Backbone as numpy.savetxt, mean C-alpha at the origin, in Angstrom:
# Nx Ny Nz CAx CAy CAz Cx Cy Cz
22.87 -13.14 0.61 21.84 -12.71 1.88 21.03 -11.95 1.62
21.06 -10.77 0.39 19.49 -10.44 0.24 18.86 -11.44 -0.05
18.91 -12.52 -1.02 17.77 -12.95 -1.32 17.58 -13.60 0.03
18.10 -14.84 0.73 17.56 -15.07 2.26 16.79 -13.90 2.83
16.84 -12.73 2.87 16.09 -11.91 4.37 14.47 -11.86 3.03
15.06 -11.62 2.31 13.69 -11.36 1.37 12.43 -12.61 1.66
12.85 -13.89 1.48 12.35 -15.15 1.62 12.09 -14.89 3.01
12.61 -14.58 4.33 11.83 -14.43 5.55 10.68 -12.99 5.45
11.29 -12.15 4.78 9.96 -10.74 5.02 8.97 -11.16 4.36
9.16 -11.81 3.31 7.74 -12.07 2.51 7.20 -13.32 3.23
7.46 -13.75 4.39 6.54 -14.71 5.21 6.12 -14.09 5.89
6.86 -12.86 6.65 6.95 -12.11 7.77 5.64 -10.97 7.46
5.55 -10.43 5.95 4.43 -9.47 5.99 3.25 -10.69 5.20
3.46 -11.89 4.90 2.24 -12.76 4.66 1.50 -12.56 5.98
2.12 -12.63 7.28 1.09 -12.52 8.25 0.57 -11.66 8.54
1.35 -10.16 8.28 0.34 -9.30 8.27 -0.70 -9.35 7.80
-0.78 -9.83 6.14 -1.67 -9.77 5.68 -3.08 -10.60 6.26
-2.89 -11.89 7.18 -3.40 -12.82 7.54 -3.45 -14.17 6.78
-2.57 -14.57 5.94 -2.19 -15.65 4.78 -1.11 -15.85 4.73
-1.06 -17.07 4.01 0.61 -17.46 3.88 0.89 -17.11 2.29
1.97 -16.85 1.82 2.62 -16.57 0.62 2.70 -18.05 0.28
2.02 -18.80 -0.60 2.60 -20.34 -1.40 3.54 -20.15 -2.82
4.35 -21.31 -2.57 5.07 -20.84 -3.69 4.87 -22.02 -4.79
5.44 -21.54 -5.54 5.21 -21.86 -7.22 4.21 -21.77 -8.02
3.90 -22.43 -9.13 2.67 -22.01 -9.72 3.15 -21.00 -10.96
2.54 -20.83 -12.70 3.03 -20.37 -13.09 1.64 -19.44 -13.51
1.28 -17.52 -14.24 0.71 -16.79 -14.89 0.55 -17.02 -15.82
0.07 -16.63 -16.57 -0.26 -16.55 -17.82 -0.01 -14.88 -18.39
1.45 -14.50 -18.81 1.57 -13.18 -19.35 0.62 -12.55 -20.89
0.25 -11.38 -20.16 -1.02 -11.16 -21.50 0.48 -10.20 -21.95
1.85 -9.39 -21.02 2.80 -8.44 -21.91 4.02 -8.74 -21.01
4.85 -8.96 -21.50 6.02 -8.73 -20.39 7.13 -7.67 -20.66
7.21 -7.06 -20.28 8.15 -5.70 -20.21 9.71 -6.00 -20.00
10.84 -5.82 -21.22 11.80 -5.95 -21.39 12.46 -5.26 -19.88
13.52 -5.95 -19.12 14.16 -5.47 -17.97 14.30 -3.87 -18.36
15.08 -3.63 -19.03 15.69 -2.14 -19.66 14.82 -0.84 -19.29
13.68 -1.40 -19.49 12.75 -0.46 -19.43 12.31 0.13 -17.89
12.84 -0.77 -16.94 12.65 -0.27 -15.41 13.67 0.47 -15.14
13.82 1.50 -14.30 14.83 1.73 -13.72 14.82 1.81 -11.87
15.66 1.14 -11.44 15.73 0.13 -10.14 17.34 0.92 -9.33
16.74 1.49 -8.04 17.87 1.80 -7.01 18.19 0.60 -5.99
19.10 0.48 -5.72 19.36 -0.84 -4.51 19.44 0.30 -3.32
19.41 -0.45 -2.42 18.98 0.24 -0.69 20.87 -0.33 -0.82
21.65 1.13 0.10 22.57 1.24 0.45 22.98 -0.44 1.47
21.77 -0.61 2.42 22.21 -1.35 3.23 21.54 -2.94 3.40
22.23 -3.74 2.87 21.77 -5.19 2.71 20.61 -5.80 2.96
20.38 -4.90 4.53 19.29 -5.62 5.27 18.20 -4.78 4.79
18.22 -3.65 4.27 17.05 -2.59 4.20 16.09 -3.14 3.61
14.91 -3.22 3.94 13.47 -3.79 2.83 12.78 -2.47 2.98
12.40 -1.88 1.80 11.75 -0.89 1.89 9.92 -1.68 1.53
9.18 -0.82 2.18 7.81 -1.57 2.76 6.79 -0.89 2.21
6.36 0.36 2.35 5.47 1.23 2.08 5.88 2.19 1.01
5.33 3.17 -0.11 5.96 4.01 -0.88 4.39 4.80 -1.23
5.34 6.34 -1.55 3.79 7.16 -1.75 5.06 7.97 -2.66
4.37 8.86 -3.02 4.90 9.91 -4.08 4.33 11.37 -3.68
5.61 12.71 -3.99 4.76 13.84 -3.25 4.61 14.15 -4.20
3.86 15.68 -4.16 3.43 16.57 -5.60 4.97 17.21 -5.55
5.61 17.21 -5.28 7.05 18.04 -5.44 8.09 16.88 -6.40
7.54 15.92 -6.49 8.34 14.62 -7.30 9.29 13.81 -6.42
9.16 13.98 -5.20 9.82 13.41 -3.91 9.31 11.55 -3.95
9.71 10.67 -3.59 9.40 9.75 -3.62 9.71 8.73 -2.24
8.67 9.13 -1.13 9.08 8.23 -0.30 8.92 6.80 0.27
9.82 6.29 1.01 9.19 5.11 1.39 9.72 4.32 2.62
8.92 3.48 3.42 9.64 3.13 5.00 10.63 2.22 4.30
11.28 1.77 5.37 12.15 0.51 5.76 12.21 -0.28 6.59
11.86 -1.55 6.67 11.51 -2.18 7.50 12.81 -2.46 8.52
12.60 -2.35 10.10 13.72 -2.89 10.83 15.13 -1.53 10.51
14.58 -0.55 9.82 15.63 0.22 9.93 15.48 1.34 10.55
16.58 2.51 11.04 16.24 3.46 12.41 15.99 4.68 10.84
15.72 4.91 9.94 15.66 5.69 9.24 14.41 5.63 8.02
13.84 6.76 7.32 13.05 7.02 6.46 13.54 7.51 5.03
13.11 6.69 4.16 13.92 6.66 2.85 12.95 7.50 1.85
14.10 8.32 1.20 13.37 9.53 0.32 14.09 9.62 -1.29
13.63 9.48 -2.26 14.45 9.95 -3.67 14.22 11.13 -4.38
15.47 11.49 -4.27 15.23 12.89 -5.04 16.25 13.30 -5.99
15.90 13.25 -7.13 16.76 13.74 -8.71 17.58 12.52 -8.74
17.10 11.39 -8.28 17.84 10.11 -8.80 18.81 9.69 -7.99
18.30 10.16 -6.50 19.46 10.00 -5.42 18.44 9.22 -4.19
19.12 8.32 -3.44 18.25 8.27 -2.58 19.11 8.46 -1.16
17.61 8.85 -0.49 18.26 10.00 1.18 17.87 8.97 2.12
18.47 8.49 3.52 18.20 8.05 4.45 17.95 9.07 5.90
16.53 9.16 6.12 16.39 10.42 6.94 16.22 9.72 8.42
16.83 9.67 9.40 16.48 9.63 10.41 15.70 9.25 11.43
15.21 8.53 12.30 14.24 8.44 12.78 14.00 8.34 14.06
15.39 8.26 14.51 15.90 7.89 16.30 15.09 6.69 17.19
14.33 5.75 15.75 14.14 4.24 16.66 13.81 3.66 15.22
13.87 2.76 15.51 13.73 1.30 14.82 12.20 1.07 13.98
11.94 0.98 12.63 10.78 0.88 12.30 10.39 -1.01 12.23
9.51 -1.18 12.99 8.63 -2.26 12.75 7.70 -2.49 11.84
7.40 -3.12 10.95 6.40 -3.24 10.14 5.87 -1.79 10.13
6.50 -0.79 8.74 5.75 -0.04 9.24 4.69 0.06 7.70
3.97 -0.36 7.70 2.83 -0.23 6.69 2.58 0.68 5.88
1.84 1.84 7.27 0.85 3.06 6.72 1.74 4.46 5.77
1.67 4.65 5.08 2.45 6.10 4.39 1.81 6.83 3.63
1.95 8.38 3.86 1.42 9.00 2.86 1.78 10.21 3.23
1.92 10.89 1.97 2.52 12.23 1.93 1.33 13.36 2.05
1.71 14.26 2.56 0.67 15.43 2.83 0.92 16.69 1.60
-0.06 17.77 1.61 0.53 18.82 0.24 1.26 19.73 0.62
2.04 19.38 2.23 2.96 20.68 2.09 4.44 19.94 2.31
4.28 18.51 1.62 5.55 17.93 1.63 6.46 17.00 2.53
5.57 17.22 3.72 5.84 16.03 4.80 5.15 14.79 4.78
5.68 13.93 5.58 4.93 12.72 4.96 4.94 12.05 6.55
3.26 11.20 6.47 3.43 10.57 7.38 3.25 9.19 7.35
3.57 8.69 8.91 4.05 6.88 8.46 3.55 6.21 10.15
3.16 5.33 10.05 2.89 4.23 11.26 3.54 3.84 11.94
4.22 4.10 13.17 5.51 3.67 13.46 4.90 2.79 15.29
5.27 1.71 14.26 4.57 0.63 15.61 5.44 0.46 17.03
6.33 0.56 16.70 7.44 0.50 18.11 7.16 1.58 18.96
6.80 3.12 18.51 6.60 3.81 19.85 5.52 3.98 19.82
4.17 2.99 19.38 3.01 2.92 19.89 2.21 4.56 18.92
2.79 5.10 17.33 2.70 6.12 17.33 2.35 6.38 16.04
1.79 7.63 15.18 1.56 8.02 13.89 2.48 9.29 14.06
3.87 9.33 12.77 5.25 10.06 13.14 4.85 10.51 12.17
5.23 11.99 11.72 5.44 13.27 10.82 7.08 13.79 10.38
7.10 13.47 9.70 8.66 13.91 8.99 8.33 15.08 7.78
9.23 16.23 8.38 8.95 17.32 7.47 9.81 17.01 6.25
10.19 18.02 5.26 10.84 17.83 4.16 12.15 18.03 4.49
13.02 18.34 5.75 13.76 18.29 6.13 14.21 17.67 6.97
13.71 16.54 7.87 13.94 15.23 8.45 13.44 15.67 9.88
12.91 16.47 10.42 12.46 16.93 11.42 10.90 15.83 12.00
11.43 15.02 12.77 10.21 14.17 13.09 9.51 14.60 14.33
8.27 14.64 14.73 7.07 14.54 15.15 6.46 13.39 15.48
6.01 12.85 16.99 5.26 11.60 17.22 3.87 12.03 17.91
2.90 11.40 17.57 1.70 11.48 18.33 1.40 10.31 18.57
1.62 9.84 19.81 1.61 8.45 20.94 0.07 8.13 20.94
-0.23 7.36 20.75 -1.59 6.26 20.87 -1.58 6.11 22.63
-3.08 6.01 22.97 -2.94 6.23 24.16 -3.63 5.18 24.76
-3.14 3.54 23.73 -3.57 2.35 24.55 -2.24 1.30 23.41
-2.05 0.64 23.92 -1.21 -0.62 23.55 -2.11 -1.26 22.22
-0.53 -0.79 21.64 -1.14 -1.46 20.06 0.19 -2.52 19.56
-0.24 -3.62 18.68 0.18 -4.78 18.73 0.01 -4.72 16.53
-0.76 -3.67 16.49 -0.30 -4.02 15.05 -1.49 -2.67 14.76
-0.86 -1.82 13.21 -1.51 -0.87 12.69 -1.12 -0.54 11.05
-2.34 -0.97 10.41 -2.46 -1.35 8.53 -1.88 0.21 8.38
-2.61 0.48 6.88 -1.98 1.47 6.02 -2.87 2.63 6.17
-2.21 3.64 6.09 -2.41 4.98 5.98 -2.80 5.98 5.04
-3.36 6.98 5.27 -4.16 7.90 4.00 -4.05 9.47 4.49
-3.87 10.18 3.67 -4.24 11.63 4.39 -5.44 12.26 3.33
-6.32 12.78 4.48 -7.63 13.52 4.02 -7.54 15.00 2.99
-8.32 15.42 2.17 -8.38 16.56 1.64 -8.25 17.48 3.08
-8.45 17.52 4.09 -8.10 18.52 5.30 -7.00 18.58 6.04
-6.07 17.66 5.81 -4.89 17.45 5.91 -4.71 16.49 7.22
-6.08 15.67 7.53 -5.94 14.91 8.18 -5.30 13.43 8.06
-4.89 12.77 9.14 -4.16 11.17 8.83 -4.71 10.29 9.62
-5.50 9.35 8.46 -6.49 8.50 8.93 -5.83 7.16 8.44
-5.82 6.18 9.53 -5.18 5.27 9.87 -5.91 3.78 10.33
-4.97 2.54 9.82 -6.46 1.31 10.02 -5.31 0.84 11.58
-6.46 0.40 12.46 -6.06 -0.16 13.82 -6.64 -1.45 13.88
-5.90 -2.49 12.89 -6.69 -3.56 13.61 -6.74 -4.85 14.32
-5.74 -4.06 15.51 -6.24 -5.00 16.83 -7.29 -4.35 17.72
-7.38 -2.76 17.55 -8.58 -2.06 18.27 -10.20 -1.98 17.43
-9.68 -3.45 16.36 -10.83 -3.16 15.04 -11.54 -1.83 14.70
-11.02 -0.56 14.90 -11.14 0.64 14.23 -10.37 1.56 13.73
-11.06 2.22 12.85 -10.46 3.21 11.89 -10.47 5.20 13.19
-9.08 5.27 12.92 -8.44 6.66 13.40 -8.59 7.79 12.86
-8.74 9.11 13.02 -8.73 10.30 12.20 -7.60 10.67 12.97
-6.23 11.50 12.96 -5.40 12.19 13.19 -5.13 13.71 12.72
-6.13 14.32 13.49 -5.77 16.14 12.91 -5.74 17.29 14.11
-4.42 18.23 13.63 -4.18 19.07 14.72 -3.51 18.50 16.34
-3.29 17.45 15.95 -2.79 16.25 17.45 -3.47 15.95 17.86
-5.09 15.48 17.61 -6.07 15.08 18.60 -6.35 13.91 18.04
-6.70 12.59 18.29 -6.87 11.36 17.88 -8.68 10.85 18.03
-9.51 10.91 17.17 -10.35 10.53 16.83 -11.17 9.31 16.22
-11.34 7.93 17.12 -11.75 6.91 16.53 -12.98 6.44 16.08
-12.68 5.39 15.12 -14.36 5.23 15.00 -14.33 3.73 15.04
-14.88 3.18 16.38 -15.07 1.69 16.29 -15.54 1.21 15.45
-15.68 -0.17 14.86 -16.25 -0.83 13.87 -17.13 -1.66 14.92
-18.60 -1.76 14.74 -19.36 -2.58 15.37 -18.78 -4.01 15.44
-18.58 -4.49 14.34 -18.15 -5.91 14.00 -17.01 -6.24 14.69
-16.95 -7.37 15.94 -15.12 -7.74 16.17 -14.70 -8.41 14.86
-15.12 -8.67 14.24 -14.58 -9.24 13.00 -14.00 -8.57 12.05
-13.65 -7.41 12.46 -13.34 -5.91 11.33 -11.81 -6.08 10.84
-11.21 -6.26 11.67 -9.65 -6.02 11.29 -9.53 -5.20 9.97
-9.58 -3.74 10.10 -9.15 -2.82 9.11 -7.87 -3.04 8.55
-7.45 -3.11 7.33 -6.21 -3.18 7.01 -5.73 -1.98 6.03
-6.40 -2.04 4.51 -5.79 -0.88 3.78 -7.29 0.88 3.94
-6.62 1.50 3.76 -7.64 3.25 3.88 -7.30 3.87 2.41
-8.16 4.33 1.73 -8.11 5.39 0.49 -9.21 6.31 1.33
-9.02 7.53 0.49 -9.65 8.32 0.57 -10.13 8.97 -0.46
-11.03 9.98 -0.39 -11.75 10.37 -1.92 -11.68 11.67 -1.86
-12.01 12.68 -2.70 -12.01 13.71 -3.19 -12.34 14.60 -1.83
-14.03 14.27 -1.88 -15.36 14.91 -1.21 -14.40 14.34 0.26
-13.45 13.45 1.15 -12.90 13.35 2.36 -13.40 12.36 2.97
-14.77 11.43 2.11 -14.53 9.72 2.65 -14.05 9.24 2.27
-14.02 8.19 3.59 -12.95 7.35 3.78 -13.32 5.83 3.60
-12.49 4.88 2.74 -13.23 3.60 2.45 -11.81 2.85 3.24
-12.48 1.58 3.78 -11.13 0.76 4.37 -11.72 -0.84 3.84
-10.53 -1.68 4.16 -11.04 -3.07 3.64 -10.94 -4.08 4.63
-11.77 -4.63 5.27 -11.89 -5.03 7.02 -11.83 -6.55 5.90
-10.79 -7.20 6.34 -10.05 -8.43 5.89 -10.95 -9.40 6.82
-10.77 -9.85 8.27 -11.53 -10.67 8.62 -13.09 -10.73 8.44
-13.76 -9.65 8.65 -15.04 -9.57 8.05 -15.52 -9.65 6.64
-14.73 -9.55 5.73 -14.72 -9.60 4.52 -15.62 -8.89 3.57
-15.15 -7.31 4.20 -16.28 -6.20 3.57 -15.30 -5.13 3.56
-16.49 -4.51 2.44 -15.80 -2.95 2.58 -16.67 -1.99 3.57
-15.55 -1.09 4.27 -16.14 -0.05 5.58 -16.59 0.79 4.58
-16.81 2.08 4.61 -17.36 3.37 4.27 -17.23 4.17 5.41
-16.67 5.66 5.28 -17.17 6.11 6.62 -16.91 7.78 5.53
-18.61 8.30 5.92 -18.58 9.41 5.31 -18.25 11.12 5.86
-18.37 11.91 5.59 -17.10 12.83 5.80 -18.24 13.50 6.87
-19.09 13.22 7.21 -20.64 13.31 8.18 -20.28 12.36 9.70
-19.07 11.71 9.12 -18.96 10.29 10.79 -19.50 8.93 10.57
-21.05 9.03 9.80 -21.64 7.95 9.47 -20.96 6.91 8.74
-21.09 5.50 8.75 -20.49 4.77 8.26 -21.38 3.60 7.68
-20.76 2.48 6.64 -21.66 1.88 6.00 -20.52 0.86 6.17
-21.00 -0.75 5.80 -19.98 -2.06 5.35 -20.70 -2.57 4.31
-19.98 -2.99 3.53 -20.44 -3.63 2.25 -19.81 -5.04 1.74
-20.83 -6.13 2.43 -20.23 -7.77 2.54 -19.57 -7.91 1.10
-18.60 -8.44 0.89 -18.27 -8.99 -0.46 -18.48 -10.07 -0.89
-19.29 -10.24 -2.19 -19.66 -11.26 -2.74 -19.30 -12.37 -2.71
-17.67 -12.38 -2.65 -16.75 -13.97 -2.62 -16.82 -13.91 -1.17
-16.98 -15.22 -0.89 -16.64 -15.54 0.75 -15.00 -16.16 1.12
-14.54 -15.16 1.93 -12.97 -15.74 2.05 -12.30 -14.76 1.49
-12.62 -13.87 0.27 -11.95 -13.45 -0.39 -10.56 -12.58 -0.16
-10.41 -11.90 1.48 -9.47 -11.44 2.56 -8.95 -10.16 1.65
-10.05 -9.37 1.81 -9.30 -7.59 1.08 -7.98 -7.38 1.82
-7.92 -6.56 0.89 -6.28 -5.86 1.78 -6.41 -5.01 1.41
-5.25 -4.31 -0.06 -5.32 -2.98 -0.05 -6.44 -2.26 -0.79
-6.58 -0.94 -1.02 -7.81 -0.36 -1.28 -6.99 0.98 -2.22
-8.15 1.07 -3.24 -7.31 2.93 -3.67 -9.14 3.36 -4.34
-9.36 4.38 -4.62 -10.39 5.43 -5.18 -9.89 5.98 -6.79
-10.98 5.43 -7.76 -10.42 6.17 -8.68 -10.88 7.42 -9.14
-10.49 8.27 -9.90 -11.53 9.31 -10.31 -12.64 9.67 -10.49
-12.96 8.27 -11.13 -14.94 8.16 -11.02 -15.50 7.60 -10.27
-15.01 7.32 -8.96 -15.80 7.25 -7.89 -15.44 5.57 -7.73
-14.97 4.95 -8.28 -15.21 3.61 -8.31 -14.13 3.30 -6.85
-14.19 2.07 -6.17 -13.72 1.83 -5.50 -12.81 0.55 -5.47
-11.46 0.72 -6.02 -10.71 -0.55 -6.35 -10.55 -1.07 -5.15
-9.82 -2.77 -4.79 -9.35 -3.48 -3.78 -8.80 -4.43 -4.25
-7.87 -5.12 -3.67 -7.33 -6.32 -3.38 -8.12 -7.33 -3.05
-8.41 -8.88 -3.46 -8.89 -9.87 -2.88 -8.26 -11.15 -2.96
-6.62 -10.75 -1.84 -6.00 -11.67 -1.98 -6.20 -13.06 -1.76
-6.73 -13.79 -1.19 -6.89 -15.01 -1.21 -8.05 -15.22 -2.22
-8.81 -14.38 -3.14 -9.35 -14.82 -4.14 -8.53 -14.69 -5.54
-6.95 -13.63 -5.03 -6.22 -13.99 -6.22 -7.51 -12.73 -7.44
-7.90 -11.83 -6.70 -9.01 -10.55 -7.70 -8.56 -9.34 -7.51
-9.21 -8.31 -8.49 -8.82 -7.24 -8.36 -10.60 -6.72 -8.62
-10.93 -6.12 -7.10 -12.23 -6.07 -7.26 -12.56 -4.65 -7.35
-13.72 -4.33 -7.52 -14.51 -2.88 -8.03 -15.48 -2.82 -7.03
-16.03 -1.81 -6.32 -17.34 -1.07 -6.04 -17.58 0.11 -6.49
-18.59 -0.01 -7.10 -19.42 1.42 -7.74 -20.55 1.52 -7.93
-21.39 2.36 -7.70 -22.65 2.52 -7.47 -23.32 1.27 -7.05
-22.91 0.61 -5.73 -23.76 -0.54 -4.95 -23.41 -1.42 -5.49
-22.31 -1.45 -6.53 -22.40 -2.48 -6.97 -20.80 -3.46 -7.24
-20.60 -5.07 -7.02 -19.37 -5.09 -7.21 -19.23 -5.82 -8.41
-17.08 -5.92 -8.72 -17.39 -6.96 -10.01 -15.96 -6.94 -9.65
-15.05 -8.15 -10.57 -14.22 -8.41 -10.37 -13.76 -8.96 -11.29
-12.04 -9.06 -11.74 -11.43 -9.23 -12.57 -9.93 -10.41 -11.86
-10.15 -11.24 -12.44 -8.97 -12.49 -12.05 -7.64 -11.81 -12.37
-6.87 -12.70 -11.53 -5.39 -11.81 -11.64 -4.55 -13.36 -12.46
-5.19 -14.26 -12.53 -4.68 -15.40 -13.09 -4.81 -16.73 -12.34
-4.50 -18.10 -13.01 -5.22 -19.23 -12.83 -4.31 -19.39 -11.06
-3.16 -18.57 -10.67 -2.55 -19.36 -9.87 -2.40 -18.14 -8.70
-2.36 -18.24 -7.75 -2.34 -17.07 -6.75 -1.25 -16.46 -6.62
-1.43 -15.03 -7.26 -0.10 -14.39 -7.57 0.39 -13.45 -6.35
-0.23 -13.43 -4.93 0.47 -12.91 -4.36 0.17 -11.69 -4.18
-1.35 -11.00 -4.50 -1.55 -9.55 -4.86 -0.77 -8.44 -3.89
-0.44 -7.43 -3.77 0.05 -6.19 -2.63 0.19 -4.85 -3.00
-0.64 -4.24 -2.58 -0.13 -2.81 -2.98 -1.23 -2.60 -4.46
-2.14 -1.89 -4.04 -2.66 -1.02 -5.31 -2.51 0.70 -4.95
-2.87 0.68 -6.76 -2.87 2.47 -6.98 -3.48 2.77 -8.08
-4.06 3.75 -8.24 -4.81 4.31 -9.71 -4.46 5.80 -10.14
-3.87 4.89 -11.64 -3.12 6.16 -12.07 -4.20 7.21 -12.77
-3.77 8.16 -12.82 -4.41 9.22 -13.37 -5.40 9.23 -14.98
-5.04 8.19 -15.78 -5.58 7.77 -16.80 -6.34 6.65 -16.25
-6.86 6.43 -14.87 -7.52 5.22 -14.47 -7.04 3.98 -14.42
-5.91 3.66 -15.17 -5.00 2.63 -14.88 -5.31 1.81 -13.75
-5.23 0.65 -13.05 -5.56 0.16 -11.88 -3.87 -0.51 -11.95
-2.97 -0.28 -10.92 -2.03 -0.77 -11.00 -1.90 -1.77 -9.68
-0.84 -2.54 -9.40 -0.46 -3.40 -8.11 0.46 -4.42 -8.28
1.01 -4.52 -7.01 2.29 -5.73 -6.93 1.92 -7.44 -7.05
2.77 -8.07 -7.21 2.65 -9.34 -7.44 4.19 -10.31 -6.69
3.34 -10.46 -5.91 5.13 -10.95 -4.82 5.13 -12.04 -5.26
4.20 -12.83 -5.52 4.79 -14.32 -6.19 5.61 -14.40 -7.39
5.28 -13.35 -8.69 5.75 -13.84 -9.72 6.46 -12.52 -9.98
7.24 -11.58 -9.07 8.14 -10.93 -9.29 7.79 -9.78 -10.51
6.45 -9.24 -10.65 5.78 -8.80 -11.19 4.91 -7.44 -11.04
4.59 -6.19 -11.78 3.63 -5.29 -10.89 2.28 -6.14 -12.14
1.37 -5.50 -12.06 0.23 -5.67 -13.10 -0.62 -4.60 -13.25
-1.28 -4.42 -14.27 -1.74 -3.47 -14.42 -3.35 -3.43 -15.21
-4.69 -3.27 -14.75 -5.62 -3.42 -14.87 -6.24 -2.40 -15.97
-6.48 -2.79 -17.32 -7.53 -1.29 -17.90 -8.22 -1.90 -18.67
-9.26 -1.73 -18.60 -10.65 -1.83 -19.45 -10.77 -3.09 -19.40
-10.81 -4.06 -18.16 -10.91 -5.49 -17.99 -10.45 -6.36 -18.29
-9.01 -5.95 -18.78 -7.73 -7.00 -18.76 -6.76 -6.31 -18.16
-6.28 -7.68 -17.92 -4.70 -7.32 -16.73 -3.52 -7.27 -17.60
-2.40 -7.00 -17.90 -1.06 -7.00 -18.30 -0.27 -7.11 -17.03
0.83 -7.84 -16.98 1.57 -7.93 -16.32 2.88 -7.48 -17.18
3.70 -7.02 -16.30 4.95 -6.77 -15.95 5.79 -6.88 -15.13
6.75 -8.48 -16.19 7.89 -8.82 -15.35 9.10 -8.20 -15.09
9.37 -7.92 -13.38 10.49 -6.89 -12.96 11.64 -7.70 -13.40
13.14 -7.12 -13.46 14.14 -7.34 -13.82 14.77 -8.84 -13.18
14.56 -8.87 -11.65 14.92 -9.81 -11.31 13.71 -10.28 -10.42
14.10 -12.00 -10.45 13.55 -13.20 -9.99 12.98 -12.79 -8.56
14.15 -12.93 -7.91 13.46 -12.79 -6.63 13.05 -11.26 -6.24
12.52 -10.73 -7.14 11.80 -9.28 -6.70 10.44 -9.39 -6.12
10.04 -8.78 -4.84 8.65 -9.25 -4.26 8.35 -8.17 -3.99
7.63 -6.84 -4.86 6.85 -5.84 -4.76 5.77 -5.57 -3.93
6.30 -5.17 -2.98 4.96 -5.13 -1.72 4.45 -3.95 -1.72
4.35 -2.69 -2.15 3.33 -1.67 -2.37 3.58 -0.78 -3.29
2.71 -0.43 -4.15 3.02 0.53 -5.40 2.36 1.80 -5.58
2.96 2.85 -6.10 2.19 4.26 -5.79 2.85 5.02 -7.55
1.75 5.82 -7.87 1.87 6.40 -9.05 2.62 7.83 -8.83
3.28 8.85 -9.28 3.09 9.86 -9.30 2.64 10.82 -10.58
2.89 12.29 -9.82 2.43 13.53 -10.95 2.59 13.05 -12.34
3.67 12.13 -12.86 3.81 12.45 -14.16 3.70 10.66 -14.81
2.51 10.45 -13.91 2.25 9.16 -14.72 3.60 7.66 -14.20
4.38 7.97 -13.34 5.11 7.18 -13.36 5.28 5.80 -12.18
5.12 5.07 -12.49 5.03 3.56 -11.12 5.82 2.97 -10.66
5.42 3.51 -9.61 6.87 3.03 -8.19 6.17 1.96 -7.53
7.36 1.29 -6.92 7.06 0.05 -6.72 8.44 0.17 -5.09
7.87 -0.78 -3.96 8.68 -0.65 -2.78 9.14 -2.25 -2.79
9.85 -2.55 -3.02 10.40 -4.00 -3.08 11.09 -4.54 -1.72
10.54 -5.75 -1.25 11.20 -5.93 0.15 12.32 -6.87 -0.20
13.01 -6.91 -1.29 14.29 -7.78 -1.41 15.36 -6.65 -1.58
14.82 -5.10 -1.13 16.08 -4.22 -0.78 16.20 -3.40 -2.30
15.21 -3.33 -3.08 15.44 -2.10 -3.89 13.91 -1.01 -4.07
13.75 0.00 -4.70 12.82 0.84 -4.87 13.07 1.33 -6.61
11.85 0.66 -6.82 12.02 0.79 -8.95 10.52 1.72 -8.86
11.14 1.91 -10.36 9.97 3.02 -11.19 9.68 2.12 -12.69
8.65 1.91 -13.08 8.44 2.13 -14.59 7.76 3.66 -15.24
9.01 3.82 -15.92 8.00 5.02 -16.77 6.92 5.15 -17.39
5.84 5.85 -17.12 4.89 6.41 -17.42 5.12 5.83 -19.14
5.77 6.42 -20.27 5.82 6.18 -21.67 5.52 4.37 -21.66
6.09 3.84 -20.42 5.98 2.04 -21.15 5.16 2.22 -20.28
4.78 2.45 -19.34 3.63 1.91 -18.21 2.27 2.11 -18.96
1.62 3.49 -20.08 0.77 3.57 -20.54 1.08 2.81 -22.03
1.47 2.13 -22.43 2.02 1.81 -23.42 0.51 0.17 -23.69
0.03 0.26 -24.76 -1.28 -0.70 -25.71 -0.36 -2.25 -25.44
C-alpha cells in the first residue's frame, strides 16, 4: 500500500512543480553509499507522506505531513505527531524560527500557521482566496516570507500583519524562497524562468535564467552569498553569484530534482525523486547517495546544526545521512 500511495503522490507533487516526473532512465553514480549508513524513521500511519522538512537550532527536526491533521517532529530519536486540528493539503512551506517554533503553509485554512514548541497553534488567515502556496522561509527579523503562486507575489508576515509584494509579470509563479543573513529575499519564478530578489528596502529585481524552460524550483543561499537553485526541467543545479549564472548537470537522465539545502561547509544537497537518492554538489562535482529503498522519494532536504543531512520521503519516511558520511570524500 505505501508503495502505491507514493506513486500517486509523486504525480500530485509533480503537478505542484508544474511538470511531470517521468519514469525510467539511469544515472551514472559518482559515489554510492551503503544502506546501513542511513538512519530512517518510518511513519506510524501508512498513509502519512512527509513533505517539507526543517531543522531547529535545538536539534529538533520538523516536517509537514500531507493529508494529515498533524505536524511531525523528531526529537531524541523519536517521532512525535503534534495535532493541528485541520487536515494539511500539500504543505510545501516550513521553517523553524529562532525561538523553536515552526511556521508552515496551511492551504486548507488559507493561512500561515505557527506551532510552538509545546504544540500550540496560531493561524494567520489570508484575506484572499488561495489555491496554492509555495515554500516558506524565516528572515533574521523573525518575519515569515512565503510564495503565493496563485497571486503572483511574495508575502511577508510579521507581528500578525501581511505585506504583499506583487510581481510585475503575470508569468511569475513563485515557488522557492530563501533568505540571506542581511534580510534579502530570493525566490524562483517557475513560469517566468527567473530568479527574483527582494532587497531589505523593498526594491526588487528579476534575473532571466540563461537556459530557456529550465523551470527553477527550490532555492537556497550559501555562506558566500551564492544563490543555489534547482532547474527541474533542465536537470541542473544552478548558481547565481556576482551577477553571473553557472550550473552543473545532475546526470544524463532527468533525476526529478526536489529540495535543496546548503551545508555549513558549503556542500549543496538536493533530493532526486526518480533515483531514490540524495545528491551532493561539491567543487563542481556531483556525488549520488542511493537511499536504502528503491521506492524512496526524497521531496525535501535540510541540514541540521551538526551537519547531518535530513530528508522528507513522501513514501512514508524521514531519514538522515550522518555528517561523517555526508562529508566523505
